[in-house]
C-alpha positions as CSV (number, residue, x, y, z in Angstrom):
1,M,52.6,-23.1,-80.5
2,T,54.6,-23.3,-83.7
3,Y,58.3,-22.4,-84.1
4,L,57.4,-19.3,-86.0
5,M,55.0,-18.2,-83.2
6,F,57.8,-18.9,-80.7
7,H,59.8,-16.2,-82.5
8,F,56.9,-13.7,-82.5
9,V,56.4,-14.3,-78.7
10,F,60.0,-14.6,-77.4
11,T,62.8,-13.4,-79.8
12,L,61.4,-10.7,-82.1
13,P,59.6,-8.6,-79.4
14,A,62.7,-8.7,-77.2
15,I,64.9,-7.6,-80.1
16,L,62.5,-4.8,-81.1
17,L,62.4,-3.5,-77.5
18,L,66.2,-3.6,-77.1
19,A,66.7,-1.9,-80.6
20,V,64.3,1.0,-80.0
21,T,65.6,1.7,-76.5
22,V,69.4,1.3,-77.1
23,P,71.1,4.6,-76.2
24,R,72.3,6.7,-79.1
25,P,75.1,7.7,-79.5
26,L,76.7,4.6,-78.1
27,A,79.0,6.6,-75.8
28,G,82.4,5.0,-75.2
29,I,81.9,2.3,-77.8
30,G,82.3,3.9,-81.2
31,D,79.3,4.0,-83.5
32,V,81.1,2.5,-86.5
33,R,82.4,-0.5,-84.6
34,A,79.1,-0.9,-82.8
35,R,77.2,-0.7,-86.1
36,W,79.2,-3.6,-87.6
37,A,79.9,-5.8,-84.7
38,I,76.5,-7.6,-84.5
39,P,76.0,-8.1,-88.3
40,I,79.5,-9.6,-88.6
41,L,79.0,-11.8,-85.6
42,C,75.6,-13.0,-87.1
43,A,77.4,-14.0,-90.3
44,I,80.0,-16.0,-88.4
45,A,77.4,-17.6,-86.1
46,F,75.3,-18.7,-89.0
47,S,78.2,-20.2,-90.9
48,Y,79.7,-22.0,-87.9
49,T,76.4,-23.3,-86.4
50,T,74.7,-24.5,-89.6
51,P,76.7,-27.7,-90.2
52,W,76.8,-28.5,-86.5
53,D,73.1,-28.1,-86.0
54,N,72.3,-30.2,-89.2
55,F,74.6,-33.0,-87.8
56,L,72.7,-33.0,-84.5
57,V,69.2,-33.2,-86.1
58,A,70.4,-35.8,-88.6
59,N,71.6,-37.9,-85.7
60,S,68.3,-37.5,-83.8
61,V,69.8,-35.6,-80.9
62,W,66.7,-33.5,-81.1
63,W,63.8,-33.2,-83.6
64,Y,60.9,-31.0,-84.4
65,G,57.2,-31.6,-84.6
66,P,56.3,-31.8,-88.3
67,D,53.3,-29.5,-87.7
68,R,55.3,-26.9,-85.8
69,V,57.7,-25.7,-88.6
70,I,57.2,-24.1,-92.0
71,A,59.8,-26.0,-93.9
72,T,63.3,-27.5,-93.6
73,I,66.5,-26.8,-95.4
74,G,68.8,-29.9,-95.1
75,Y,67.7,-31.3,-91.7
76,V,67.0,-28.0,-90.0
77,P,63.8,-25.9,-90.0
78,V,63.8,-22.4,-91.5
79,E,62.9,-21.0,-88.1
80,E,66.1,-22.6,-86.6
81,Y,68.2,-20.8,-89.2
82,M,66.4,-17.6,-88.1
83,F,67.5,-18.4,-84.5
84,F,71.2,-18.5,-85.6
85,I,70.8,-14.8,-86.4
86,L,68.2,-13.7,-83.9
87,Q,70.0,-14.9,-80.8
88,P,73.2,-12.9,-81.6
89,I,71.1,-9.8,-82.3
90,L,69.2,-10.2,-79.0
91,T,72.3,-10.8,-76.8
92,G,74.4,-8.3,-78.7
93,L,71.8,-5.5,-78.3
94,F,71.5,-6.3,-74.6
95,L,75.3,-6.0,-74.3
96,Y,75.1,-2.5,-75.8
97,H,72.6,-1.6,-73.1
98,V,74.9,-2.9,-70.4
99,L,77.9,-1.1,-71.8
100,V,76.2,2.3,-72.0
101,R,73.6,2.2,-69.1
102,W,75.6,0.2,-66.6
103,P,79.2,0.9,-67.4
104,Q,81.7,-1.1,-65.3
105,P,85.2,0.1,-64.6
106,D,88.0,-1.9,-66.1
107,R,89.6,-4.2,-63.6
108,P,93.3,-5.1,-63.5
109,S,94.2,-8.2,-65.5
110,G,96.2,-9.8,-62.8
111,L,98.0,-13.1,-63.6
112,A,97.9,-13.7,-67.4
113,P,94.2,-14.5,-67.7
114,H,94.5,-15.1,-71.4
115,G,96.6,-18.2,-70.7
116,V,94.3,-19.5,-67.9
117,G,91.2,-19.0,-69.9
118,C,92.7,-20.6,-73.0
119,L,94.0,-23.6,-71.2
120,F,90.6,-24.1,-69.4
121,W,88.6,-24.1,-72.6
122,M,91.1,-26.3,-74.5
123,A,90.9,-28.8,-71.6
124,V,87.1,-28.7,-71.8
125,A,87.3,-29.2,-75.6
126,G,89.8,-32.0,-75.2
127,V,87.7,-33.9,-72.6
128,S,84.6,-33.4,-74.8
129,F,86.3,-34.8,-77.9
130,Y,87.4,-37.9,-75.8
131,F,83.8,-38.5,-74.7
132,L,82.6,-38.1,-78.2
133,L,84.9,-41.0,-79.2
134,E,84.9,-43.1,-76.1
135,G,82.1,-41.9,-73.8
136,P,78.6,-43.3,-73.3
137,D,75.7,-42.3,-75.5
138,D,74.1,-40.1,-72.8
139,A,77.1,-37.8,-72.9
140,F,76.9,-37.3,-76.6
141,Y,74.9,-34.0,-76.8
142,L,76.8,-32.3,-74.0
143,S,80.1,-33.4,-75.5
144,L,79.1,-32.1,-78.9
145,I,78.2,-28.7,-77.4
146,L,81.5,-28.3,-75.6
147,A,83.7,-29.7,-78.4
148,W,82.1,-27.3,-80.8
149,A,82.3,-24.2,-78.6
150,G,85.4,-24.9,-76.5
151,P,88.1,-24.2,-79.2
152,V,86.5,-20.9,-80.2
153,L,86.3,-19.7,-76.6
154,A,89.9,-20.8,-76.0
155,G,90.9,-18.8,-79.1
156,M,89.2,-15.7,-77.8
157,W,91.1,-15.9,-74.5
158,L,94.3,-16.5,-76.4
159,Y,93.7,-13.5,-78.7
160,D,93.0,-11.0,-76.0
161,G,92.2,-12.4,-72.6
162,H,93.2,-9.2,-70.9
163,T,90.3,-7.3,-72.4
164,L,87.9,-10.1,-71.6
165,W,89.1,-10.2,-68.0
166,Q,88.9,-6.4,-67.6
167,K,85.3,-6.6,-68.9
168,R,84.4,-9.6,-66.7
169,R,81.6,-7.8,-64.8
170,T,80.1,-6.6,-68.0
171,M,80.3,-10.2,-69.3
172,L,78.6,-11.5,-66.3
173,L,75.6,-9.3,-66.7
174,A,75.4,-9.4,-70.5
175,V,75.6,-13.2,-70.6
176,G,73.6,-14.0,-67.5
177,I,70.3,-12.1,-68.1
178,P,69.8,-13.2,-71.8
179,T,70.8,-16.7,-70.9
180,V,68.1,-17.0,-68.1
181,Y,65.6,-15.4,-70.5
182,L,66.4,-18.0,-73.2
183,W,66.4,-20.8,-70.7
184,I,62.8,-19.9,-69.8
185,A,61.8,-19.6,-73.5
186,D,63.5,-22.9,-74.3
187,A,61.7,-24.7,-71.5
188,I,58.4,-23.4,-72.8
189,A,59.2,-24.5,-76.3
190,I,60.1,-28.0,-75.1
191,Y,57.0,-28.2,-73.0
192,S,54.9,-27.0,-76.0
193,G,56.4,-29.7,-78.3
194,I,58.1,-27.4,-80.7
195,W,61.3,-29.4,-80.4
196,T,62.1,-32.6,-78.4
197,I,65.4,-33.5,-76.9
198,S,66.4,-37.1,-77.1
199,S,66.7,-38.9,-73.7
200,D,69.2,-41.3,-75.3
201,Y,71.8,-38.7,-75.8
202,T,71.4,-36.6,-72.6
203,L,72.4,-37.2,-69.1
204,G,69.0,-36.7,-67.6
205,L,70.0,-33.8,-65.4
206,N,68.0,-30.6,-65.3
207,V,68.5,-27.0,-64.5
208,W,65.1,-26.2,-63.1
209,T,63.0,-28.1,-65.7
210,L,65.5,-27.6,-68.6
211,P,67.9,-30.4,-69.7
212,L,71.5,-29.6,-68.6
213,E,72.6,-29.8,-72.2
214,E,70.1,-27.1,-73.3
215,A,71.1,-24.9,-70.4
216,T,74.8,-25.3,-71.4
217,F,74.1,-24.6,-75.0
218,F,72.5,-21.2,-74.3
219,L,75.2,-20.3,-71.8
220,V,78.1,-21.0,-74.1
221,T,76.5,-19.5,-77.2
222,N,75.8,-16.3,-75.3
223,L,79.4,-16.4,-74.1
224,L,80.5,-16.6,-77.7
225,V,78.3,-13.7,-78.7
226,V,79.3,-11.4,-75.8
227,K,83.0,-12.2,-76.0
228,G,82.9,-11.8,-79.8
229,V,81.3,-8.4,-79.7
230,L,83.6,-7.2,-76.9
231,L,86.7,-8.3,-78.8
232,F,85.4,-6.6,-81.9
233,L,84.8,-3.4,-80.0
234,F,87.8,-3.3,-77.7
235,G,90.0,-6.3,-78.4
236,D,92.6,-4.7,-80.6
237,H,93.1,-1.7,-78.3
238,Q,95.1,-3.4,-75.6
239,P,97.8,-4.9,-77.9
240,V,98.3,-1.5,-79.7
241,Q,98.5,0.3,-76.3
242,Q,101.1,-2.2,-75.1
243,V,103.2,-1.8,-78.2
244,E,103.0,2.0,-78.0
245,R,103.9,1.9,-74.3
246,T,106.9,-0.4,-75.0
247,L,108.2,1.9,-77.7
248,D,107.8,4.9,-75.4
249,E,109.6,3.2,-72.5
250,T,112.5,1.8,-74.6
251,P,114.7,4.9,-74.8
252,E,114.3,5.6,-71.1
253,M,115.3,2.1,-70.2
254,A,118.3,2.3,-72.5
255,G,119.5,5.5,-71.0
256,S,119.1,4.4,-67.4
């Protein structure tokens, strides 16, 4: 199987199915926001992932069979650049299905989840940067993934962790199912020799038959997609509501 055939088997049919079956109108989301959320996220994902992915391939963290790709730009195959766009589309469309078909009630935020989430991901990023500089070679790939994704995930929680926490059940479903699907597709691609993961830069631990690093990659990238879309759709509502509520309550408090 070639890399292009991989897309025709795993990514493009799933995207087509999700696109033609997504409910319209997107009740409770807002058609204008929903129309632009995924394209904007694709542009961000492409820009942010391109240099990182080229660095990984240039350093032989993984590589591709020369007879499995059409061409390369820099160090990365054309089909890989396609993946930077196709994965956000796939996961984003699945999120729309979850939001409309299986709406989850907002849950109370509780104890400042934005601070907890931010601190957690900053700690993950900090440890990962340390291992990049001082750790063994077999931690290199996992450290690169978490150092690359951790600061962005921390920033999302800092920006509006309340919305993310309120939508946590939606996130669990919208992240979990596409991640398992892509784990299966990735395992088949590795087995088929489309790409090969270096044993020198991985820990040798597996999730089923998939290297832990690859499983982590698809988990955090789908977290980035789902959280990014949710914040684009809903993230600026909570702060505005808080400001309006504060303004409404101020005269009452002053007169009491």
